[in-house]
Each structure stands twice: as C-alpha cells, then as structure tokens.
All heavy atoms as an XYZ file, in Angstrom:
844
protein
N     -49.905     62.968    116.658
C     -48.937     62.023    116.125
C     -47.948     62.769    115.248
O     -48.306     63.655    114.485
C     -49.706     60.965    115.334
O     -48.880     60.327    114.422
N     -46.666     62.384    115.327
C     -45.641     63.082    114.551
C     -45.551     62.563    113.120
O     -45.007     63.208    112.262
C     -44.284     62.974    115.235
O     -43.908     61.610    115.302
N     -46.083     61.362    112.864
C     -46.082     60.822    111.505
C     -47.426     61.079    110.854
O     -48.457     60.981    111.486
C     -45.814     59.310    111.523
C     -44.437     58.875    111.991
C     -44.374     57.363    112.019
C     -43.368     59.422    111.075
N     -47.408     61.394    109.601
C     -48.668     61.602    108.897
C     -48.914     60.436    107.953
O     -48.000     59.782    107.495
C     -48.644     62.921    108.133
O     -47.563     62.924    107.244
N     -50.142     60.197    107.666
C     -50.516     59.096    106.779
C     -50.447     59.566    105.335
O     -50.390     60.760    105.074
C     -51.926     58.615    107.117
O     -52.851     59.624    106.775
N     -50.488     58.643    104.385
C     -50.440     59.033    102.976
C     -51.606     59.923    102.569
O     -51.510     60.689    101.645
C     -50.486     57.712    102.220
C     -50.244     56.647    103.223
C     -50.467     57.223    104.570
N     -52.711     59.841    103.302
C     -53.879     60.647    102.954
C     -53.845     62.021    103.612
O     -54.759     62.794    103.471
C     -55.163     59.905    103.349
O     -55.155     59.676    104.752
N     -52.781     62.306    104.337
C     -52.644     63.578    105.027
C     -52.598     64.721    104.025
O     -52.023     64.623    102.956
C     -51.362     63.565    105.863
O     -51.094     64.845    106.371
N     -53.215     65.835    104.399
C     -53.236     66.988    103.499
C     -51.954     67.800    103.584
O     -51.732     68.699    102.794
C     -54.443     67.881    103.830
O     -54.329     68.329    105.173
N     -51.087     67.504    104.537
C     -49.838     68.244    104.688
C     -48.827     67.781    103.648
O     -48.386     66.644    103.650
C     -49.275     68.020    106.103
O     -47.987     68.553    106.183
N     -48.439     68.663    102.741
C     -47.486     68.294    101.696
C     -46.047     68.417    102.166
O     -45.136     67.988    101.487
C     -47.705     69.158    100.455
O     -47.480     70.509    100.794
N     -45.813     69.015    103.344
C     -44.456     69.170    103.836
C     -43.956     67.920    104.566
O     -42.787     67.825    104.879
C     -44.369     70.385    104.764
O     -45.180     70.152    105.906
N     -44.830     66.972    104.827
C     -44.433     65.768    105.540
C     -43.567     64.876    104.655
O     -43.884     64.631    103.498
C     -45.682     64.987    105.958
O     -45.316     63.701    106.392
N     -42.426     64.375    105.171
C     -41.586     63.490    104.366
C     -42.281     62.183    104.019
O     -41.999     61.576    103.004
C     -40.353     63.253    105.238
C     -40.729     63.657    106.616
C     -41.864     64.626    106.488
N     -43.193     61.717    104.867
C     -43.922     60.484    104.581
C     -44.864     60.689    103.409
O     -44.916     59.887    102.486
C     -44.692     59.994    105.834
C     -45.548     58.788    105.490
C     -43.725     59.661    106.955
N     -45.593     61.782    103.414
C     -46.562     62.045    102.350
C     -45.870     62.266    101.012
O     -46.366     61.840     99.980
C     -47.419     63.257    102.706
N     -44.701     62.911    101.011
C     -44.028     63.198     99.745
C     -43.382     61.956     99.129
O     -43.089     61.954     97.955
C     -42.981     64.292     99.938
O     -41.963     63.829    100.798
N     -43.145     60.908     99.921
C     -42.523     59.713     99.374
C     -43.500     58.536     99.280
O     -43.089     57.399     99.225
C     -41.312     59.312    100.224
O     -41.731     58.946    101.519
N     -44.773     58.810     99.303
C     -45.757     57.732     99.217
C     -46.170     57.523     97.788
O     -46.374     58.496     97.097
C     -46.975     58.046    100.083
C     -47.830     56.846    100.258
C     -48.939     56.542     99.561
C     -47.625     55.774    101.160
N     -49.455     55.359     99.962
C     -48.657     54.846    100.952
C     -46.663     55.484    102.107
C     -48.762     53.680    101.666
C     -46.770     54.327    102.819
C     -47.816     53.441    102.592
N     -46.308     56.376     97.188
C     -45.960     55.086     97.779
C     -44.454     54.886     97.787
O     -43.746     55.506     96.997
C     -46.630     54.069     96.845
C     -46.693     54.754     95.536
C     -46.858     56.228     95.852
N     -43.970     54.022     98.676
C     -42.520     53.825     98.746
C     -41.984     53.244     97.447
O     -42.644     52.443     96.792
C     -42.333     52.838     99.909
C     -43.674     52.256    100.161
C     -44.696     53.200     99.618
N     -40.787     53.665     97.070
C     -40.160     53.160     95.852
C     -39.517     51.809     96.139
O     -38.921     51.621     97.193
C     -39.090     54.138     95.362
C     -39.595     55.520     94.985
C     -38.425     56.423     94.645
C     -40.535     55.420     93.806
N     -39.648     50.876     95.205
C     -39.035     49.558     95.372
C     -37.610     49.620     94.853
O     -37.353     50.130     93.781
C     -39.830     48.511     94.617
C     -41.226     48.366     95.196
C     -41.873     47.154     94.706
N     -41.166     46.020     95.295
C     -41.600     44.792     95.254
N     -42.727     44.514     94.679
N     -40.922     43.815     95.788
N     -36.706     49.091     95.611
C     -35.296     49.055     95.241
C     -34.839     47.606     95.210
O     -35.412     46.746     95.845
C     -34.443     49.808     96.259
C     -34.868     51.236     96.441
C     -34.065     52.141     95.543
N     -34.363     53.526     95.846
C     -34.769     54.374     94.946
N     -34.946     54.019     93.710
N     -35.014     55.613     95.275
N     -33.785     47.335     94.489
C     -33.224     45.989     94.492
C     -33.475     45.260     93.193
O     -33.712     45.877     92.158
N     -33.436     43.932     93.226
C     -33.489     43.148     91.993
C     -34.811     43.216     91.251
O     -34.893     42.805     90.116
C     -33.212     41.715     92.470
C     -33.559     41.714     93.902
C     -33.295     43.102     94.399
N     -35.867     43.743     91.885
C     -37.149     43.798     91.189
C     -37.304     45.046     90.338
O     -38.314     45.206     89.678
C     -38.313     43.727     92.196
O     -38.200     44.817     93.098
C     -38.309     42.422     92.951
N     -36.322     45.952     90.335
C     -36.448     47.172     89.539
C     -35.871     46.975     88.142
O     -34.671     46.840     87.975
C     -35.761     48.371     90.217
O     -34.411     48.038     90.436
C     -36.418     48.739     91.522
N     -36.710     46.881     87.177
C     -36.389     46.825     85.761
C     -35.375     45.760     85.343
O     -34.408     46.070     84.649
C     -35.912     48.194     85.287
C     -36.913     49.305     85.483
S     -38.483     48.992     84.669
C     -38.000     49.196     82.979
N     -35.545     44.503     85.708
C     -34.589     43.501     85.243
C     -34.803     43.150     83.777
O     -33.915     42.652     83.113
C     -34.888     42.296     86.128
C     -36.333     42.428     86.437
C     -36.575     43.917     86.541
N     -35.984     43.424     83.269
C     -36.359     42.979     81.945
C     -35.594     43.593     80.800
O     -35.424     42.973     79.761
N     -35.119     44.806     80.973
C     -34.461     45.473     79.856
C     -33.237     44.693     79.368
O     -32.978     44.651     78.178
C     -34.078     46.893     80.244
O     -33.246     46.880     81.372
N     -32.515     44.053     80.247
C     -31.342     43.264     79.848
C     -31.717     41.820     79.526
O     -31.171     41.220     78.609
C     -30.285     43.268     80.957
C     -29.766     44.619     81.304
C     -28.731     45.065     80.322
C     -28.132     46.376     80.804
N     -27.300     46.971     79.800
N     -32.620     41.240     80.298
C     -32.944     39.824     80.133
C     -33.787     39.524     78.899
O     -33.689     38.432     78.343
C     -33.664     39.294     81.374
C     -32.819     39.133     82.622
C     -33.667     38.658     83.786
C     -31.676     38.181     82.372
N     -34.597     40.459     78.451
C     -35.471     40.209     77.296
C     -34.703     39.813     76.045
O     -35.188     39.041     75.238
C     -36.323     41.448     76.992
C     -37.612     41.558     77.781
C     -38.285     42.894     77.500
C     -38.547     40.414     77.483
N     -33.491     40.314     75.899
C     -32.709     39.989     74.703
C     -32.268     38.527     74.666
O     -31.849     38.035     73.627
C     -31.502     40.917     74.598
C     -30.497     40.756     75.716
C     -29.389     41.782     75.636
O     -29.049     42.260     74.565
N     -28.823     42.124     76.783
N     -32.386     37.828     75.795
C     -31.953     36.430     75.848
C     -33.111     35.429     75.827
O     -32.886     34.230     75.983
C     -31.074     36.190     77.075
C     -29.785     36.963     77.001
C     -29.579     38.079     77.795
C     -28.795     36.594     76.108
C     -28.405     38.800     77.705
C     -27.612     37.311     76.014
C     -27.426     38.420     76.811
N     -34.333     35.896     75.629
C     -35.467     34.979     75.504
C     -35.220     34.061     74.309
O     -34.763     34.497     73.258
C     -36.796     35.763     75.333
C     -37.129     36.524     76.610
C     -37.932     34.848     74.921
C     -37.507     35.672     77.802
N     -35.498     32.790     74.481
C     -35.295     31.708     73.507
C     -33.834     31.278     73.367
O     -33.534     30.389     72.581
C     -35.886     32.036     72.133
C     -37.385     32.123     72.193
O     -38.032     31.350     72.908
N     -37.952     33.058     71.475
N     -32.928     31.891     74.086
C     -31.531     31.460     74.083
C     -31.386     30.223     74.965
O     -32.173     29.996     75.885
C     -30.627     32.546     74.656
C     -30.277     33.634     73.688
C     -31.138     34.414     72.980
C     -28.967     34.081     73.364
N     -30.447     35.319     72.235
C     -29.110     35.139     72.451
C     -27.700     33.703     73.764
C     -28.020     35.802     71.925
C     -26.615     34.371     73.237
C     -26.778     35.414     72.316
N     -30.359     29.468     74.734
C     -29.981     28.364     75.617
C     -29.136     28.987     76.719
O     -28.157     29.703     76.440
C     -29.171     27.331     74.836
C     -28.994     26.060     75.571
C     -29.588     24.922     74.731
N     -29.490     23.686     75.472
C     -30.540     23.103     76.034
N     -31.725     23.628     75.902
N     -30.412     21.985     76.695
N     -29.527     28.768     77.984
C     -28.828     29.383     79.106
C     -28.386     28.333     80.122
O     -28.941     27.235     80.185
C     -29.697     30.453     79.821
C     -30.000     31.619     78.898
C     -30.962     29.852     80.378
N     -27.385     28.702     80.898
C     -26.881     27.865     81.991
C     -27.151     28.622     83.287
O     -26.703     29.760     83.446
C     -25.387     27.614     81.823
C     -24.737     26.834     82.951
C     -23.277     26.538     82.666
N     -23.130     25.757     81.452
C     -23.138     24.409     81.410
N     -23.294     23.733     82.509
N     -23.002     23.789     80.257
N     -27.894     27.983     84.200
C     -28.252     28.602     85.467
C     -27.620     27.790     86.599
O     -27.769     26.572     86.646
C     -29.787     28.640     85.658
C     -30.156     29.296     86.983
C     -30.465     29.353     84.501
N     -26.933     28.479     87.487
C     -26.405     27.838     88.685
C     -27.311     28.229     89.841
O     -27.661     29.400     89.990
C     -24.960     28.306     88.978
O     -24.160     28.039     87.823
C     -24.377     27.588     90.183
N     -27.707     27.233     90.650
C     -28.589     27.512     91.781
C     -27.837     27.283     93.095
O     -26.728     26.747     93.105
C     -29.895     26.692     91.709
C     -29.631     25.194     91.645
C     -30.720     27.136     90.514
C     -30.906     24.360     91.632
N     -28.452     27.722     94.191
C     -27.794     27.770     95.503
C     -27.142     26.462     95.948
O     -26.089     26.468     96.566
C     -28.800     28.176     96.581
C     -29.220     29.609     96.528
C     -30.267     29.928     97.578
O     -31.086     29.053     97.920
O     -30.253     31.076     98.046
N     -27.752     25.346     95.649
C     -27.215     24.069     96.142
C     -26.111     23.501     95.252
O     -25.653     22.389     95.448
C     -28.330     23.046     96.325
C     -29.042     22.667     95.042
O     -28.643     23.150     93.962
O     -30.013     21.894     95.118
N     -25.679     24.272     94.251
C     -24.564     23.866     93.414
C     -24.953     23.190     92.115
O     -24.100     22.960     91.260
N     -26.219     22.873     91.946
C     -26.643     22.254     90.695
C     -26.575     23.258     89.560
O     -26.705     24.463     89.758
C     -28.075     21.720     90.801
C     -28.181     20.486     91.655
C     -29.594     19.984     91.698
N     -30.380     20.870     92.564
C     -31.690     20.791     92.703
N     -32.387     19.899     92.027
N     -32.319     21.608     93.519
N     -26.403     22.737     88.355
C     -26.417     23.548     87.144
C     -27.567     23.064     86.278
O     -27.739     21.867     86.066
C     -25.086     23.396     86.379
O     -24.030     23.847     87.213
C     -25.097     24.217     85.103
N     -28.366     24.002     85.812
C     -29.504     23.701     84.952
C     -29.258     24.371     83.605
O     -28.931     25.562     83.552
C     -30.833     24.240     85.537
C     -30.987     23.878     87.021
C     -32.012     23.796     84.704
C     -31.216     22.436     87.314
N     -29.407     23.609     82.524
C     -29.260     24.160     81.178
C     -30.585     23.965     80.466
O     -31.177     22.879     80.512
C     -28.125     23.444     80.401
C     -28.037     23.962     78.984
C     -26.804     23.620     81.117
N     -31.078     25.036     79.828
C     -32.341     24.934     79.112
C     -32.626     26.173     78.292
O     -31.863     27.149     78.313
N     -33.741     26.136     77.571
C     -34.174     27.262     76.735
C     -34.877     28.288     77.624
O     -35.876     27.979     78.267
C     -35.128     26.756     75.653
C     -35.649     27.830     74.747
C     -36.595     27.222     73.723
C     -37.258     28.270     72.871
N     -38.239     27.668     71.966
N     -34.355     29.507     77.679
C     -34.885     30.586     78.505
C     -36.189     31.084     77.888
O     -36.186     31.700     76.828
C     -33.834     31.692     78.592
C     -34.190     32.847     79.479
C     -34.840     32.659     80.680
C     -33.831     34.126     79.124
C     -35.143     33.729     81.504
C     -34.116     35.217     79.928
C     -34.775     35.009     81.128
N     -37.308     30.797     78.546
C     -38.611     31.090     77.961
C     -39.311     32.304     78.573
O     -40.016     33.019     77.875
C     -39.510     29.863     78.059
C     -38.936     28.656     77.335
S     -39.948     27.194     77.500
C     -41.299     27.618     76.409
N     -39.139     32.523     79.884
C     -39.852     33.625     80.536
C     -39.211     33.937     81.882
O     -38.466     33.129     82.436
C     -41.321     33.254     80.732
N     -39.544     35.140     82.407
C     -39.116     35.561     83.736
C     -40.106     36.600     84.232
O     -40.940     37.098     83.471
C     -37.690     36.136     83.701
C     -37.579     37.414     82.933
C     -37.623     38.634     83.574
C     -37.441     37.403     81.550
C     -37.524     39.818     82.865
C     -37.338     38.568     80.833
C     -37.383     39.784     81.498
N     -40.044     36.914     85.534
C     -40.920     37.936     86.092
C     -40.115     38.908     86.946
O     -38.886     38.866     86.952
C     -42.082     37.305     86.875
C     -41.626     36.530     88.098
O     -40.438     36.625     88.479
O     -42.464     35.826     88.686
N     -40.797     39.782     87.664
C     -40.150     40.810     88.462
C     -39.304     40.282     89.603
O     -38.385     40.956     90.062
N     -39.594     39.084     90.085
C     -38.793     38.483     91.150
C     -37.666     37.622     90.581
O     -36.981     36.919     91.303
C     -39.660     37.621     92.068
C     -40.555     38.428     92.996
C     -41.711     39.081     92.255
O     -42.314     38.483     91.375
N     -42.015     40.311     92.610
N     -37.505     37.668     89.272
C     -36.506     36.902     88.540
C     -36.718     35.396     88.621
O     -35.773     34.611     88.544
C     -35.083     37.284     88.958
C     -34.717     38.739     88.677
C     -33.298     39.032     89.129
C     -34.887     39.096     87.225
N     -37.988     34.976     88.805
C     -38.317     33.572     88.624
C     -38.110     33.277     87.152
O     -38.423     34.108     86.291
C     -39.778     33.294     89.012
C     -40.034     33.569     90.475
O     -39.248     33.217     91.329
N     -41.152     34.219     90.759
N     -37.564     32.110     86.828
C     -37.217     31.775     85.453
C     -37.995     30.561     84.986
O     -38.181     29.612     85.746
C     -35.722     31.462     85.338
C     -34.735     32.492     85.879
C     -33.317     31.960     85.772
C     -34.874     33.807     85.154
N     -38.419     30.568     83.732
C     -39.018     29.396     83.103
C     -38.051     28.917     82.034
O     -37.660     29.675     81.153
C     -40.393     29.717     82.467
C     -40.948     28.497     81.758
C     -41.370     30.217     83.524
N     -37.650     27.644     82.147
C     -36.744     27.034     81.180
C     -37.448     25.857     80.523
O     -38.098     25.062     81.193
C     -35.468     26.530     81.859
C     -34.621     27.548     82.613
C     -33.406     26.858     83.217
C     -34.193     28.679     81.715
N     -37.301     25.748     79.203
C     -37.843     24.615     78.464
C     -36.741     23.624     78.146
O     -35.571     23.989     78.035
N     -37.103     22.366     77.994
C     -36.143     21.288     77.688
C     -34.948     21.335     78.642
O     -33.792     21.176     78.234
C     -35.648     21.367     76.241
C     -36.783     21.237     75.240
O     -37.719     20.460     75.519
O     -36.732     21.902     74.192
N     -35.229     21.558     79.918
C     -34.166     21.729     80.909
C     -33.503     20.399     81.260
O     -34.147     19.345     81.280
C     -34.736     22.376     82.171
N     -32.213     20.508     81.531
C     -31.421     19.364     81.979
C     -30.636     19.789     83.212
O     -30.079     20.884     83.253
C     -30.451     18.910     80.889
C     -31.153     18.431     79.645
C     -30.180     18.166     78.502
O     -29.130     18.833     78.419
O     -30.488     17.296     77.685
N     -30.603     18.904     84.203
C     -29.879     19.167     85.444
C     -28.540     18.437     85.413
O     -28.470     17.279     85.003
C     -30.705     18.651     86.616
C     -29.990     18.679     87.945
C     -30.732     17.894     89.004
O     -30.998     16.692     88.782
O     -31.044     18.490     90.031
N     -27.489     19.137     85.850
C     -26.162     18.536     85.939
C     -25.715     18.609     87.395
O     -25.675     19.685     87.991
C     -25.162     19.282     85.053
C     -25.472     19.137     83.587
C     -26.330     20.019     82.945
C     -24.924     18.096     82.853
C     -26.631     19.873     81.596
C     -25.212     17.945     81.503
C     -26.067     18.835     80.893
O     -26.370     18.688     79.553
N     -25.411     17.414     87.957
C     -24.929     17.341     89.327
C     -23.956     16.172     89.427
O     -24.283     15.056     89.023
C     -26.086     17.112     90.296
C     -25.642     17.112     91.745
C     -26.620     16.512     92.704
N     -27.948     17.068     92.604
C     -28.856     16.963     93.576
N     -28.569     16.336     94.676
N     -30.055     17.469     93.413
N     -22.765     16.460     89.935
C     -21.731     15.418     90.087
C     -21.521     14.631     88.795
O     -21.497     13.407     88.793
C     -22.087     14.464     91.222
C     -22.212     15.173     92.547
O     -21.547     16.173     92.782
N     -23.073     14.672     93.407
N     -21.407     15.341     87.703
C     -21.175     14.763     86.373
C     -22.306     13.846     85.903
O     -22.131     13.062     84.971
C     -19.834     14.034     86.327
C     -18.662     14.974     86.586
C     -17.325     14.281     86.498
O     -17.247     13.227     85.853
O     -16.367     14.813     87.072
N     -23.467     13.912     86.538
C     -24.641     13.164     86.091
C     -25.616     14.135     85.445
O     -25.820     15.242     85.929
C     -25.335     12.472     87.266
C     -24.541     11.337     87.861
C     -25.285     10.675     89.018
O     -26.533     10.732     89.044
O     -24.613     10.112     89.887
N     -26.233     13.703     84.363
C     -27.197     14.534     83.638
C     -28.587     13.924     83.815
O     -28.755     12.708     83.724
C     -26.821     14.571     82.155
C     -27.767     15.340     81.281
C     -27.186     15.408     79.883
C     -28.260     15.133     78.864
N     -27.763     15.198     77.493
N     -29.580     14.783     84.083
C     -30.955     14.319     84.244
C     -31.885     15.246     83.482
O     -31.825     16.473     83.655
C     -31.325     14.304     85.724
C     -32.712     13.763     85.999
C     -32.929     13.578     87.478
N     -33.121     14.860     88.130
C     -33.848     15.019     89.232
N     -34.402     13.977     89.823
N     -33.980     16.203     89.773
N     -32.737     14.694     82.630
C     -33.701     15.499     81.865
C     -34.846     15.922     82.785
O     -35.420     15.103     83.501
C     -34.229     14.700     80.689
N     -35.178     17.220     82.760
C     -36.256     17.755     83.598
C     -37.447     18.237     82.787
O     -38.547     18.281     83.284
C     -35.726     18.905     84.460
C     -34.570     18.581     85.409
C     -34.099     19.848     86.107
C     -34.986     17.529     86.416
N     -37.233     18.676     81.559
C     -38.328     19.208     80.745
C     -38.612     20.661     81.076
O     -37.697     21.463     81.272
N     -39.895     21.019     81.176
C     -40.298     22.395     81.483
C     -40.088     22.651     82.974
O     -40.525     21.863     83.813
C     -41.764     22.613     81.115
C     -42.290     24.035     81.209
C     -41.548     24.950     80.237
C     -43.780     24.058     80.919
N     -39.419     23.755     83.308
C     -38.994     23.985     84.682
C     -39.223     25.434     85.084
O     -38.931     26.359     84.315
C     -37.503     23.647     84.795
C     -36.830     23.798     86.142
C     -37.379     22.781     87.125
C     -35.338     23.613     85.993
N     -39.721     25.627     86.297
C     -39.839     26.960     86.892
C     -38.835     27.039     88.031
O     -38.891     26.245     88.969
C     -41.256     27.199     87.429
C     -41.466     28.460     88.252
C     -41.267     29.700     87.392
C     -42.844     28.467     88.875
N     -37.896     27.968     87.929
C     -36.888     28.171     88.975
C     -37.234     29.417     89.765
O     -37.425     30.495     89.186
C     -35.502     28.352     88.364
C     -34.796     27.119     87.871
C     -33.525     27.498     87.118
C     -34.468     26.206     89.024
N     -37.288     29.286     91.072
C     -37.566     30.428     91.936
C     -36.361     31.387     91.894
O     -35.212     30.970     92.051
C     -37.826     29.931     93.342
C     -38.346     30.965     94.279
C     -38.738     30.307     95.587
N     -39.059     31.307     96.567
C     -40.284     31.678     96.887
N     -41.309     31.092     96.311
N     -40.494     32.609     97.788
N     -36.630     32.659     91.700
C     -35.571     33.652     91.536
C     -34.602     33.735     92.691
O     -33.408     33.956     92.494
N     -35.087     33.553     93.914
C     -34.187     33.676     95.070
C     -33.173     32.537     95.145
O     -32.201     32.627     95.885
C     -34.976     33.780     96.369
C     -35.749     32.537     96.740
C     -36.563     32.716     98.019
O     -36.883     33.856     98.386
O     -36.874     31.695     98.640
N     -33.371     31.466     94.389
C     -32.433     30.338     94.379
C     -31.356     30.484     93.307
O     -30.363     29.753     93.323
C     -33.179     29.023     94.127
S     -34.352     28.638     95.418
N     -31.542     31.400     92.385
C     -30.610     31.553     91.265
C     -29.364     32.311     91.713
O     -29.452     33.400     92.275
C     -31.287     32.284     90.083
C     -30.289     32.572     88.976
C     -32.456     31.467     89.562
N     -28.211     31.707     91.468
C     -26.928     32.339     91.792
C     -26.367     33.035     90.558
O     -25.874     34.154     90.637
C     -25.916     31.292     92.318
C     -24.543     31.899     92.521
C     -26.432     30.675     93.606
N     -26.430     32.365     89.400
C     -25.937     32.985     88.174
C     -26.718     32.485     86.964
O     -27.293     31.402     86.993
C     -24.442     32.705     87.979
O     -24.237     31.341     87.681
N     -26.707     33.306     85.932
C     -27.370     33.002     84.670
C     -26.407     33.379     83.557
O     -25.934     34.516     83.511
C     -28.666     33.809     84.537
C     -29.416     33.738     83.223
C     -30.129     32.398     83.105
C     -30.416     34.862     83.112
N     -26.088     32.421     82.684
C     -25.148     32.687     81.600
C     -25.735     32.205     80.281
O     -26.279     31.099     80.205
C     -23.825     31.985     81.869
N     -25.630     33.027     79.251
C     -26.099     32.649     77.918
C     -25.113     31.661     77.312
O     -23.902     31.868     77.367
C     -26.226     33.884     77.043
N     -25.650     30.572     76.747
C     -24.790     29.570     76.114
C     -24.843     29.642     74.601
O     -23.818     29.571     73.958
C     -25.207     28.167     76.567
C     -24.839     27.872     77.980
C     -24.373     26.449     78.144
O     -24.913     25.559     77.482
O     -23.455     26.243     78.947
N     -26.044     29.744     74.045
C     -26.179     29.742     72.588
C     -27.435     30.505     72.189
O     -28.460     30.417     72.855
C     -26.257     28.311     72.068
N     -27.352     31.258     71.082
C     -28.535     31.978     70.597
C     -29.569     31.008     70.033
O     -29.262     29.840     69.785
C     -27.977     32.891     69.509
C     -26.722     32.230     69.068
C     -26.181     31.486     70.247
N     -30.799     31.495     69.820
C     -31.820     30.626     69.223
C     -31.366     30.131     67.855
O     -30.638     30.829     67.146
C     -33.044     31.526     69.092
C     -32.756     32.746     69.864
C     -31.282     32.832     70.068
N     -31.800     28.949     67.502
C     -31.463     28.397     66.184
C     -32.092     29.265     65.107
O     -33.261     29.634     65.197
C     -31.961     26.967     66.076
N     -31.312     29.599     64.088
C     -31.806     30.408     62.973
C     -32.579     29.514     62.007
O     -32.098     28.446     61.638
C     -30.631     31.065     62.231
C     -29.883     32.070     63.067
C     -30.649     33.361     63.236
O     -31.420     33.759     62.373
N     -30.458     34.014     64.351
N     -33.760     29.981     61.608
C     -34.510     29.250     60.587
C     -33.949     29.610     59.220
O     -33.528     30.734     58.984
C     -35.988     29.619     60.657
C     -36.655     29.141     61.913
C     -38.121     29.456     61.903
C     -38.781     28.958     63.172
N     -40.170     29.298     63.248
N     -33.942     28.653     58.326
C     -33.409     28.872     56.991
C     -34.390     29.741     56.212
O     -35.536     29.356     55.967
C     -33.192     27.521     56.295
C     -32.363     27.656     55.033
O     -32.140     28.801     54.598
O     -31.965     26.615     54.488
N     -33.967     30.924     55.794
C     -34.850     31.873     55.091
C     -35.237     31.347     53.726
O     -36.287     31.690     53.208
C     -34.161     33.238     54.975
C     -33.985     33.913     56.298
C     -33.326     35.262     56.145
C     -33.132     35.911     57.498
N     -32.488     37.201     57.411
N     -34.426     30.510     53.106
C     -34.771     29.971     51.797
C     -36.004     29.081     51.863
O     -36.805     29.063     50.953
C     -33.593     29.200     51.210
C     -32.428     30.107     50.840
C     -31.259     29.327     50.396
N     -30.736     28.639     51.606
C     -29.707     27.852     51.618
N     -29.058     27.603     50.524
N     -29.289     27.296     52.738
N     -36.157     28.334     52.951
C     -37.319     27.465     53.118
C     -38.593     28.275     53.244
O     -39.632     27.918     52.709
C     -37.173     26.562     54.332
C     -36.059     25.535     54.141
O     -35.680     25.292     52.964
O     -35.583     24.984     55.143
N     -38.527     29.422     53.943
C     -39.691     30.268     54.131
C     -40.115     30.894     52.804
O     -41.290     30.928     52.458
C     -39.398     31.370     55.175
C     -40.549     32.344     55.288
C     -39.094     30.727     56.526
N     -39.164     31.402     52.010
C     -39.505     32.042     50.740
C     -40.018     31.047     49.724
O     -40.831     31.353     48.882
C     -38.297     32.814     50.203
O     -37.235     31.918     49.937
N     -39.536     29.802     49.781
C     -39.996     28.773     48.841
C     -41.438     28.365     49.118
O     -42.185     28.014     48.208
C     -39.077     27.546     48.905
N     -41.851     28.470     50.392
C     -43.226     28.091     50.754
C     -44.221     29.170     50.351
O     -45.401     28.902     50.193
C     -43.308     27.837     52.249
N     -43.772     30.399     50.148
C     -44.677     31.511     49.833
C     -45.073     31.587     48.394
O     -44.878     30.977     47.520
C     -44.011     32.832     50.207
C-alpha cells in the first residue's frame, strides 16, 4: 500500500508526519475574542432573519451560544424566550450591545 497508517514506523511518510490532522475553520480558538463579551448584552442574527437579544452566558468550540433573558424580534414583534441555546451553524452575526451592569462599589464596602 502506498499510504501508511498513523502507527507506521516510517517517519518520512506525509501521512505519519501530519497525524492527527489539524482542525481548521471556526472551531480553532474562537474563545480568545469571545470571552471578553461574557455577561454582555448581545444581538444575534440567525439564518432565517430573526434577531435575538440576550445576555451572552456561554459558548463552545462549535460556536453554540447560550443567552439568558433572551428576546426574539421578528417583523417588529417582540417575544420573550428566556434561557436559550443557539446552534452555532445558524448564527449569521453577533454584535455586542451593552457591557454588564456595574455594581456600585460603595454598597459593597458598606456591607464589609
């Protein structure tokens, strides 16, 4: 056979030198940019044209998104959805709307 397996002892084989295959595309390191927007209010547009606004709570390597207190906007109608998991392949765009609400530091120091 002209192809060698990953367990082949031949180090000159191009297959053996590139095993395991490297993953390319949207699953390579999306977190470095997205982590800074956790707890932000975000606007997500999905494939069918709907817009979802909610608190950005989590994501994974496939860019699946978890939004809290989510609201759907379609044809100028608003619908409350609550906690929502959006499949990454359906997401067209993600835009930050507002940073997390700042807690008043005076209240924290007064309690201590």
